C-alpha positions as CSV (number, residue, x, y, z in Angstrom):
1,M,-88.1,-170.2,84.6
2,S,-84.9,-168.8,86.9
3,N,-83.2,-165.7,86.6
4,E,-79.8,-166.7,85.5
5,R,-77.7,-162.6,85.1
6,L,-78.9,-162.5,88.9
7,R,-77.7,-165.5,90.0
8,G,-74.4,-164.7,87.8
9,A,-74.3,-160.9,89.4
10,M,-74.4,-162.2,92.4
11,L,-71.5,-165.2,92.1
12,A,-69.5,-161.9,90.4
13,A,-69.8,-160.4,93.9
14,G,-69.0,-163.6,95.7
15,L,-72.9,-162.7,98.0
16,S,-75.3,-165.1,99.0
17,A,-79.1,-165.0,98.9
18,E,-78.4,-164.5,102.7
19,D,-75.6,-162.0,102.2
20,L,-77.9,-160.3,99.9
21,G,-80.7,-160.2,101.5
22,A,-79.2,-158.0,105.0
23,Q,-78.2,-155.9,102.8
24,I,-81.2,-154.9,101.2
25,E,-82.8,-156.2,104.6
26,V,-85.4,-158.8,103.2
27,D,-86.0,-162.0,104.2
28,P,-83.6,-164.4,102.2
29,K,-86.2,-167.3,101.3
30,T,-87.2,-163.8,98.9
31,V,-83.7,-163.2,97.1
32,Q,-83.9,-166.9,96.8
33,R,-87.0,-166.6,94.6
34,W,-86.7,-163.7,92.6
35,V,-83.4,-166.2,91.8
36,T,-85.0,-169.6,91.3
37,K,-88.2,-168.2,90.2
38,D,-87.4,-164.9,88.7
39,R,-89.9,-162.9,90.5
40,I,-89.3,-159.2,90.2
41,P,-88.8,-157.3,93.3
42,H,-90.5,-153.8,94.2
43,R,-89.0,-151.3,93.0
44,T,-87.0,-150.2,95.7
45,H,-85.3,-154.0,96.6
46,R,-84.7,-154.2,92.7
47,L,-82.7,-150.2,92.5
48,A,-80.9,-151.0,96.2
49,A,-79.9,-155.0,94.8
50,A,-78.6,-153.7,91.2
51,R,-76.5,-150.6,93.2
52,I,-74.7,-153.5,95.5
53,L,-74.6,-155.4,92.7
54,G,-72.8,-153.5,90.2
55,K,-75.4,-154.2,87.7
56,D,-78.5,-151.4,86.0
57,D,-81.7,-153.0,87.1
58,V,-83.4,-153.5,83.4
59,Y,-80.4,-156.6,82.7
60,L,-81.1,-158.1,86.1
61,W,-84.5,-158.1,85.4
62,P,-86.0,-157.4,81.4
63,A,-89.3,-157.3,81.8
64,T,-88.6,-153.9,83.8
65,E,-87.6,-151.5,80.5
66,S,-91.0,-150.4,80.3
67,D,-91.4,-149.3,83.6
68,E,-92.6,-145.5,83.7
69,R,-91.0,-144.6,86.7
70,N,-87.5,-146.0,85.0
71,R,-88.8,-143.7,82.0
72,T,-89.2,-140.1,84.1
73,A,-86.1,-141.5,86.3
74,S,-84.2,-141.2,82.8
75,Q,-86.2,-137.2,81.9
76,A,-84.8,-136.4,85.5
77,E,-81.5,-137.6,84.5
78,L,-81.2,-134.8,82.1
79,V,-79.4,-131.4,83.6
80,Q,-78.6,-129.4,80.3
81,I,-77.9,-129.7,76.8
82,Y,-74.8,-127.6,75.4
83,P,-75.4,-126.5,71.4
84,N,-71.4,-127.7,72.0
85,R,-68.3,-128.3,73.6
86,G,-67.3,-124.7,74.2
87,S,-70.8,-123.7,75.6
88,I,-69.6,-125.7,79.0
89,P,-68.0,-122.6,81.3
90,I,-64.3,-123.5,82.3
91,S,-65.5,-123.0,86.0
92,T,-68.3,-125.8,85.3
93,W,-65.2,-128.3,84.8
94,T,-63.2,-127.4,87.2
95,A,-66.6,-127.5,89.8
96,L,-67.1,-131.2,88.5
97,L,-63.1,-132.1,89.4
98,D,-62.7,-130.6,92.7
99,A,-66.7,-132.1,93.6
100,T,-65.1,-135.4,92.4
101,C,-64.6,-137.7,95.4
102,E,-64.8,-141.7,93.9
103,S,-64.0,-141.6,89.9
104,I,-62.9,-139.9,87.4
105,D,-63.8,-141.5,83.9
106,I,-62.6,-140.1,80.1
107,L,-63.1,-141.3,76.8
108,A,-62.1,-139.7,74.1
109,F,-59.6,-139.8,71.2
110,A,-57.7,-137.1,72.8
111,A,-59.5,-133.9,74.6
112,S,-56.4,-132.2,74.6
113,F,-58.7,-128.7,75.5
114,L,-58.7,-130.4,79.4
115,H,-54.3,-130.1,79.3
116,D,-54.7,-126.3,77.2
117,T,-57.9,-125.0,79.2
118,L,-57.5,-125.9,82.7
119,P,-55.1,-124.5,85.0
120,D,-52.9,-127.4,86.7
121,F,-55.5,-130.5,84.7
122,D,-52.6,-132.7,85.3
123,S,-51.6,-132.5,88.1
124,Q,-55.2,-131.7,90.0
125,L,-56.0,-135.7,88.7
126,A,-52.4,-136.4,90.1
127,S,-54.1,-134.9,93.5
128,K,-57.6,-136.6,93.2
129,A,-55.7,-139.8,92.2
130,R,-53.3,-139.7,96.0
131,Q,-56.8,-138.7,98.0
132,G,-58.0,-142.2,96.7
133,V,-59.7,-140.8,93.4
134,H,-59.9,-143.6,91.0
135,I,-58.9,-142.4,87.6
136,R,-58.9,-144.0,84.5
137,P,-58.0,-141.7,81.4
138,L,-59.2,-144.0,78.2
139,F,-58.1,-141.9,75.1
140,G,-56.5,-142.6,71.5
141,D,-54.3,-145.1,69.6
142,P,-52.3,-142.4,67.3
143,T,-51.6,-145.4,65.4
144,S,-55.4,-146.6,64.9
145,E,-57.2,-147.2,62.1
146,A,-60.2,-145.0,63.6
147,V,-58.4,-142.5,64.5
148,R,-56.8,-141.7,60.6
149,I,-60.5,-142.4,59.6
150,R,-61.9,-139.2,61.9
151,G,-58.6,-137.6,60.9
152,Q,-60.2,-138.1,57.3
153,E,-63.7,-137.5,58.1
154,E,-62.8,-133.8,60.1
155,G,-60.6,-132.6,57.4
156,I,-57.2,-132.3,59.5
157,G,-56.1,-135.8,57.9
158,D,-53.0,-136.4,60.5
159,L,-53.7,-134.0,62.9
160,L,-55.7,-136.3,65.3
161,A,-53.0,-138.5,65.2
162,A,-50.6,-135.6,66.1
163,R,-53.2,-135.0,69.1
164,C,-53.9,-138.3,70.6
165,R,-49.5,-138.4,71.3
166,L,-49.3,-134.9,72.9
167,T,-52.3,-136.0,74.8
168,W,-50.4,-139.6,75.8
169,S,-47.3,-137.0,76.3
170,Y,-49.4,-135.1,79.4
171,V,-50.7,-138.2,80.6
172,Q,-47.6,-140.2,80.6
173,P,-46.5,-138.7,84.0
174,L,-49.5,-139.5,85.8
175,L,-49.2,-143.1,84.8
176,E,-46.8,-143.2,87.8
177,V,-49.3,-142.1,90.2
178,P,-51.2,-145.0,92.1
179,G,-54.5,-144.7,91.1
180,V,-54.4,-144.0,87.3
181,L,-55.4,-146.6,85.9
182,A,-55.2,-146.0,82.0
183,R,-55.3,-148.1,78.7
184,M,-55.3,-146.8,74.7
185,H,-58.0,-147.6,72.6
186,G,-58.4,-147.7,68.9
187,S,-62.6,-147.7,68.8
188,T,-65.1,-145.6,67.1
189,L,-66.2,-142.9,69.1
190,Y,-69.7,-142.1,69.0
191,S,-69.6,-139.7,72.2
192,S,-66.5,-138.6,74.1
193,I,-66.9,-139.3,77.3
194,F,-65.9,-136.8,81.3
195,R,-67.6,-138.6,84.0
196,F,-67.3,-137.6,87.8
197,D,-68.9,-139.8,90.7
198,D,-72.7,-139.1,89.2
199,T,-71.8,-135.8,86.5
200,L,-71.4,-137.3,83.6
201,L,-70.6,-135.1,80.1
202,A,-71.3,-136.7,77.2
203,N,-69.7,-135.2,73.9
204,T,-71.5,-137.0,70.9
205,H,-70.3,-136.7,67.3
206,T,-71.4,-135.4,64.5
207,F,-69.9,-136.8,61.6
208,G,-67.5,-134.5,59.5
209,A,-67.5,-131.9,62.1
210,P,-64.6,-131.7,65.2
211,A,-65.8,-132.6,68.5
212,S,-65.5,-129.0,70.3
213,H,-68.5,-128.3,67.5
214,S,-70.8,-131.1,68.9
215,P,-73.1,-130.3,71.4
216,M,-72.8,-131.5,75.0
217,I,-75.1,-133.3,77.9
218,H,-75.3,-132.7,81.2
219,L,-76.5,-135.7,83.1
220,Q,-76.6,-136.6,86.7
221,R,-77.5,-140.4,88.1
222,V,-80.7,-141.2,88.8
223,P,-81.9,-143.8,90.9
224,G,-83.8,-145.9,87.9
225,G,-82.7,-143.5,85.4
226,R,-80.8,-145.4,82.1
227,L,-79.1,-142.1,80.5
228,F,-76.4,-142.8,82.7
229,S,-75.6,-145.8,83.2
230,N,-76.0,-146.7,79.2
231,Y,-72.9,-143.6,78.7
232,L,-71.3,-145.2,81.9
233,L,-71.6,-148.9,80.4
234,G,-70.5,-147.8,76.4
235,F,-67.4,-146.7,78.3
236,E,-66.8,-149.5,80.0
237,R,-67.2,-151.7,76.5
238,T,-64.7,-149.5,74.7
239,W,-62.5,-150.0,78.2
240,D,-62.6,-153.8,77.7
241,R,-61.7,-153.5,74.7
242,G,-58.6,-151.1,75.3
243,T,-54.7,-152.1,76.0
244,A,-53.5,-151.1,79.5
245,V,-50.4,-148.5,79.5
246,A,-48.1,-148.3,82.5
247,A,-45.1,-146.3,82.9
248,G,-42.6,-147.1,80.8
249,D,-44.7,-148.2,78.0
250,L,-44.8,-144.8,76.1
251,S,-40.8,-143.7,76.4
């Protein structure tokens, strides 16, 4: 049996067996056996291949899901659990923003607290984008059914939609900065996600309660771990369903 997931990932990345083997430092024939005979690589090579191909190693080799070392790595990813969003010091947010050098991804309906409590948040995002950081804001569509339902569930009615509109008014100037790609979504939001390079804060949502009253999970990516990658996958799925928003679209 062949490994079509691995074959597809290599094709998508434009890498041959020789290319992938050279980067991992294994014989190309070994890589070919991974594909044509569905051989499972040693863990070091498996994680390296997954990193290069931009895929989770369990996706590429599903039989490794029960690997005890993967479970241990997932436990190691958990840095801290906060009882609610307000328990996170402002200094933590600013330190994460300052330290980011590659990617900032934000998934929420409004997350207006970012603009209300973090000094010059939008100008810092713009500065980071000009330094080459990829910025992806993914906020709620104020006209969507998902926003309407969440507003009803939280007992605030149309106020959530108003907060979404306010957030988009903050974001609008950022849309003209190269490196900032924004999308609007109307998906059910199970967790708000704030990703700064290899650090991720997930604000789980409790039915009937505002996000600010719900727990926050602080994760740090560890090779072979599952928590960080699962939340990031949730971001990517929502991003794929979102609608691109460009400069001028909100005027």
